[in-house]
C-alpha positions as CSV (number, residue, x, y, z in Angstrom):
1,M,0.0,0.0,0.0
2,K,1.5,3.3,-1.0
3,I,0.5,6.0,1.5
4,I,1.6,9.6,1.4
5,L,1.2,11.3,4.8
6,N,1.1,14.9,5.9
7,T,0.9,14.0,9.5
8,I,0.6,17.5,10.9
9,S,-2.4,18.5,8.8
10,I,-4.4,15.3,9.3
11,Y,-3.7,15.4,13.1
12,L,-4.8,19.0,13.3
13,L,-7.9,18.5,11.2
14,L,-9.1,15.5,13.0
15,F,-8.3,16.3,16.6
16,F,-8.1,20.0,17.1
17,I,-10.8,21.5,14.9
18,P,-13.8,22.4,17.0
19,Y,-17.3,21.6,15.8
20,Q,-18.0,25.3,15.1
21,S,-15.1,25.5,12.7
22,F,-16.2,22.5,10.5
23,A,-18.2,24.8,8.2
24,K,-15.2,26.9,7.3
25,L,-13.3,23.9,6.0
26,E,-16.2,21.8,4.5
27,N,-14.7,21.5,1.0
28,K,-11.2,20.8,2.2
29,I,-10.0,17.4,0.9
30,I,-8.6,15.3,3.8
31,I,-7.7,12.1,2.0
32,K,-7.4,11.0,-1.7
33,I,-8.0,7.3,-2.4
34,E,-7.3,6.7,-6.1
35,N,-10.0,8.8,-7.9
36,E,-12.1,9.2,-4.7
37,V,-11.7,11.8,-2.0
38,I,-12.8,12.3,1.6
39,T,-13.7,15.9,2.4
40,N,-14.0,17.6,5.7
41,F,-17.8,17.8,5.1
42,E,-18.0,14.0,4.6
43,I,-16.3,13.5,8.0
44,K,-18.7,16.0,9.6
45,N,-21.6,14.3,7.9
46,K,-20.4,10.9,9.2
47,I,-19.7,12.0,12.7
48,L,-22.9,14.1,13.2
49,G,-25.0,11.5,11.3
50,T,-23.7,8.8,13.7
51,L,-24.6,10.9,16.7
52,I,-28.1,11.5,15.3
53,L,-28.6,7.8,14.5
54,T,-27.6,6.9,18.0
55,N,-29.5,9.6,19.7
56,Q,-26.5,11.2,21.2
57,E,-26.1,14.9,22.0
58,I,-24.0,16.9,19.5
59,T,-21.2,18.1,21.8
60,Q,-17.5,18.5,21.2
61,K,-16.8,15.6,23.5
62,N,-19.0,13.2,21.6
63,I,-17.6,14.5,18.2
64,D,-14.1,13.9,19.4
65,K,-15.0,10.3,20.3
66,Q,-16.2,9.6,16.7
67,K,-13.5,11.3,14.7
68,K,-11.1,8.3,14.2
69,Q,-13.9,5.8,13.7
70,A,-15.5,8.1,11.2
71,L,-12.3,8.4,9.2
72,N,-11.7,4.6,9.2
73,S,-15.3,3.9,8.2
74,L,-15.2,6.4,5.3
75,T,-11.9,5.0,4.1
76,Q,-13.5,1.5,3.9
77,F,-16.5,2.9,2.2
78,K,-14.4,4.6,-0.5
79,L,-12.3,1.4,-1.0
80,K,-15.5,-0.6,-1.5
81,K,-16.9,2.0,-3.8
82,I,-13.8,2.0,-6.0
83,E,-13.9,-1.8,-6.3
84,L,-17.6,-1.9,-7.0
85,S,-17.3,0.6,-9.8
86,K,-15.7,-2.1,-11.9
87,Y,-18.9,-4.2,-11.7
88,N,-22.6,-3.6,-12.2
89,F,-24.6,-4.5,-9.1
90,P,-28.2,-3.4,-9.1
91,E,-29.5,-1.7,-6.0
92,D,-31.7,-3.9,-3.7
93,H,-34.3,-1.3,-2.8
94,E,-36.3,-3.7,-0.7
95,Q,-33.3,-4.6,1.5
96,V,-32.2,-0.9,1.8
97,N,-35.7,0.2,2.8
98,K,-35.9,-2.6,5.3
99,Y,-32.7,-1.5,6.9
100,L,-33.8,2.2,6.9
101,N,-37.1,1.3,8.5
102,A,-35.2,-0.7,11.2
103,I,-32.9,2.1,12.2
104,S,-35.5,4.9,12.0
105,S,-38.3,3.0,13.8
106,N,-40.3,3.0,10.5
107,D,-40.0,6.8,10.1
108,I,-37.6,7.3,7.3
109,E,-38.9,10.8,6.5
110,G,-38.3,11.8,10.1
111,L,-34.7,10.5,9.9
112,K,-34.2,12.5,6.7
113,K,-35.5,15.7,8.5
114,K,-33.0,15.2,11.4
115,F,-30.1,15.2,8.9
116,T,-31.5,18.2,7.1
117,D,-32.2,20.2,10.3
118,N,-28.5,19.7,11.3
119,G,-27.2,20.8,7.9
120,L,-26.3,17.3,6.8
121,N,-26.6,15.4,3.6
122,F,-28.9,12.3,4.0
123,N,-27.9,11.1,0.5
124,L,-24.3,10.6,1.6
125,F,-25.4,8.3,4.4
126,L,-27.8,6.6,2.0
127,E,-25.0,6.0,-0.5
128,E,-23.0,4.2,2.3
129,V,-25.9,2.0,3.1
130,K,-26.4,1.0,-0.6
131,T,-22.7,0.4,-1.0
132,Q,-22.6,-1.9,1.9
133,F,-25.4,-4.1,0.5
134,K,-23.8,-4.1,-2.9
135,W,-20.5,-5.2,-1.2
136,Q,-22.2,-8.1,0.4
137,K,-23.5,-9.2,-3.0
138,F,-20.1,-8.7,-4.5
139,I,-18.4,-10.9,-1.9
140,Y,-21.0,-13.6,-2.3
141,K,-20.7,-13.6,-6.1
142,K,-16.9,-13.6,-6.0
143,Y,-16.4,-16.4,-3.5
144,S,-19.6,-18.5,-3.7
145,N,-17.9,-21.0,-6.0
146,E,-14.9,-21.2,-3.8
147,I,-16.9,-22.0,-0.7
148,S,-17.3,-25.7,-0.2
149,I,-18.7,-27.2,3.0
150,D,-17.5,-30.7,3.5
151,E,-20.7,-32.8,3.8
152,N,-18.7,-35.4,5.7
153,I,-17.9,-32.9,8.4
154,I,-21.6,-31.9,8.6
155,K,-22.6,-35.6,8.6
156,N,-20.1,-36.3,11.4
157,E,-21.4,-33.3,13.5
158,I,-24.9,-34.6,13.2
159,E,-23.9,-38.1,14.1
160,N,-22.0,-36.8,17.1
161,I,-25.1,-34.9,18.2
162,I,-27.2,-38.0,18.1
163,K,-24.5,-40.3,19.5
164,N,-23.2,-38.2,22.4
165,Q,-26.3,-36.6,23.8
166,S,-29.9,-37.5,24.3
167,D,-31.0,-33.9,23.7
168,L,-30.2,-31.3,21.1
169,E,-29.4,-27.8,22.5
170,E,-30.2,-24.9,20.2
171,Y,-29.8,-21.2,20.8
172,R,-31.4,-18.3,18.9
173,L,-28.8,-15.5,18.9
174,S,-28.3,-12.0,17.7
175,E,-24.8,-10.5,17.3
176,I,-22.9,-7.2,17.2
177,E,-19.4,-7.4,15.8
178,I,-17.1,-4.4,16.1
179,I,-13.6,-3.9,14.8
180,V,-11.1,-2.7,17.4
181,E,-8.2,-0.7,16.0
182,S,-5.9,-1.3,18.9
183,E,-5.7,-2.4,22.5
184,K,-5.7,1.3,23.5
185,N,-9.2,1.7,22.0
186,Y,-10.7,-1.5,23.4
187,K,-12.2,-0.1,26.6
188,E,-13.6,3.0,24.9
189,T,-15.1,0.9,22.1
190,V,-16.8,-1.4,24.6
191,R,-18.1,1.5,26.6
192,N,-19.5,3.2,23.5
193,I,-21.3,0.1,22.3
194,L,-22.8,-0.7,25.7
195,E,-24.1,2.9,25.9
196,Q,-25.7,2.4,22.5
197,I,-27.3,-0.9,23.5
198,N,-28.7,0.7,26.7
199,K,-30.0,3.7,24.9
200,N,-31.3,2.2,21.6
201,G,-31.6,-1.5,22.2
202,F,-29.5,-4.4,20.8
203,E,-31.2,-4.7,17.4
204,I,-30.9,-1.1,16.4
205,T,-27.3,-1.0,17.6
206,A,-26.5,-4.0,15.5
207,S,-28.1,-2.4,12.5
208,R,-26.1,0.8,12.9
209,F,-22.7,-0.4,14.1
210,S,-22.1,-4.1,13.5
211,I,-19.7,-5.1,10.7
212,A,-21.2,-8.6,10.4
213,S,-23.5,-9.4,7.5
214,S,-26.2,-10.1,10.0
215,A,-26.4,-6.3,10.6
216,S,-28.8,-6.1,7.7
217,N,-31.2,-8.3,9.7
218,S,-30.7,-6.4,13.0
219,G,-28.0,-8.9,14.0
220,D,-30.3,-11.9,14.0
221,L,-28.4,-15.2,13.5
222,G,-31.4,-17.5,13.8
223,W,-31.2,-20.8,15.6
224,L,-27.7,-22.3,16.1
225,N,-26.9,-25.8,17.3
226,A,-24.7,-25.8,20.4
227,K,-22.4,-28.4,18.9
228,S,-21.5,-26.0,16.0
229,L,-20.4,-23.3,18.4
230,S,-16.9,-22.9,19.8
231,K,-16.3,-24.1,23.3
232,K,-15.7,-20.5,24.4
233,I,-19.0,-19.3,23.0
234,Y,-20.9,-22.3,24.3
235,N,-19.6,-21.9,27.8
236,I,-20.8,-18.3,27.8
237,L,-24.2,-19.1,26.5
238,K,-24.8,-21.9,29.1
239,K,-24.7,-19.2,31.8
240,M,-27.0,-16.8,30.1
241,E,-30.8,-16.5,30.4
242,I,-33.2,-15.6,27.6
243,G,-32.9,-11.8,27.0
244,D,-29.3,-11.6,28.4
245,I,-26.5,-9.9,26.5
246,S,-23.1,-11.3,26.9
247,D,-20.0,-9.5,28.1
248,P,-17.8,-8.4,25.3
249,I,-16.0,-11.4,23.7
250,K,-12.7,-10.6,22.1
251,I,-11.9,-12.5,18.9
252,Q,-8.7,-11.4,17.2
253,N,-9.2,-7.7,16.2
254,T,-12.9,-7.7,16.8
255,I,-15.3,-7.5,19.8
256,L,-18.4,-9.7,19.7
257,F,-21.6,-9.1,21.7
258,L,-24.2,-11.8,21.8
259,K,-27.9,-11.6,22.8
260,L,-29.7,-14.8,23.7
261,N,-33.2,-14.5,22.2
262,D,-34.4,-18.0,22.9
263,K,-33.1,-21.5,23.6
264,K,-34.6,-24.9,23.3
265,I,-33.8,-28.6,23.9
266,S,-35.1,-31.2,21.5
267,K,-35.2,-34.9,21.9
268,V,-33.0,-36.6,19.4
269,K,-35.9,-38.7,18.1
270,N,-37.8,-35.5,17.2
271,I,-34.8,-33.8,15.5
272,N,-35.4,-32.7,11.9
273,I,-32.2,-33.9,10.4
274,E,-32.6,-32.0,7.2
275,E,-33.3,-28.7,9.0
276,L,-30.3,-29.3,11.3
277,K,-28.1,-30.0,8.3
278,N,-29.2,-26.8,6.6
279,N,-28.6,-24.8,9.7
280,L,-25.1,-26.1,10.1
281,I,-24.2,-25.4,6.5
282,N,-25.7,-21.9,6.6
283,Q,-23.7,-21.1,9.7
284,K,-20.4,-22.3,8.3
285,T,-21.0,-20.5,5.0
286,A,-21.8,-17.2,6.7
287,E,-18.5,-17.4,8.7
288,L,-16.5,-18.1,5.5
289,F,-18.1,-15.1,3.7
290,R,-17.3,-12.9,6.6
291,L,-13.6,-14.0,6.5
292,Y,-13.5,-13.5,2.7
293,S,-14.9,-9.9,3.1
294,R,-12.3,-8.9,5.6
295,S,-9.5,-10.5,3.6
296,Y,-10.5,-8.8,0.4
297,L,-10.8,-5.4,2.0
298,S,-7.4,-5.8,3.6
299,K,-5.9,-6.6,0.1
300,L,-7.5,-3.5,-1.3
301,K,-5.9,-1.3,1.3
302,N,-2.5,-2.7,0.3
303,T,-2.9,-2.1,-3.4
304,V,-4.4,1.4,-3.7
305,L,-2.8,4.8,-3.4
306,I,-4.0,6.6,-0.2
307,E,-2.8,10.2,0.2
308,Y,-3.4,12.2,3.3
309,Q,-3.5,15.8,2.4
């Protein structure tokens, strides 16, 4: 990745410009990424838009908390946009509207008005949403032929379930997955997400912040078989009651929050083998797509020219 840095200017712009001064520098280009740019207005739009979406007060303290995350998010958005421009993916209006209704409590016009009233551009936010859904389709199309779930592994898992236990444990889960840039930001990231969950609920927080593909469905993962979960996750779920939200679970450079929506135990003789098989395959497939998405985005960062002005 070829990166040209003007460290002083980017530092000053991101960390020392007060909210009141944003307007004076709205057209200033902060970053160039190939033929795309990130302007000061886009950063403002991202930061204040996030505060609006999460029902936070627009204060200098809250703005400062969002600056680095906003820049990282916009950089990823531009990288995705550049790559997607090489292909022709139609917009999924139904999925986009479903998402907008979820985060606006079925009041999209009201959400637009909040952006407008604060001098923001709702269409910039909307473009990010559309790009994310196109990105999911792109990753699916690019890697769907490469994903192969070994049926013998699935068969063995099913056989082990039947052989090793008289009952089948299943958990209906929702997730929020957040990238952590460094250990230094871990505690602050956890605190911010917990604040959002307490203020807006788990599902809305998942829709707005989670990087997982399940974000488009408010974080819902559906029913998962206990045997398909890692020992770490399973041990956490065993101690949870329905409605509980887990403590943050650190997995590599991400933080995972889980909500236990329901759980059930089925007698082996009553297990729908075909349904169980499909659930196991879907779960493993979703995990692989997530890994492919992260990997591809990482490769893009290493191949494009990023210039900090």
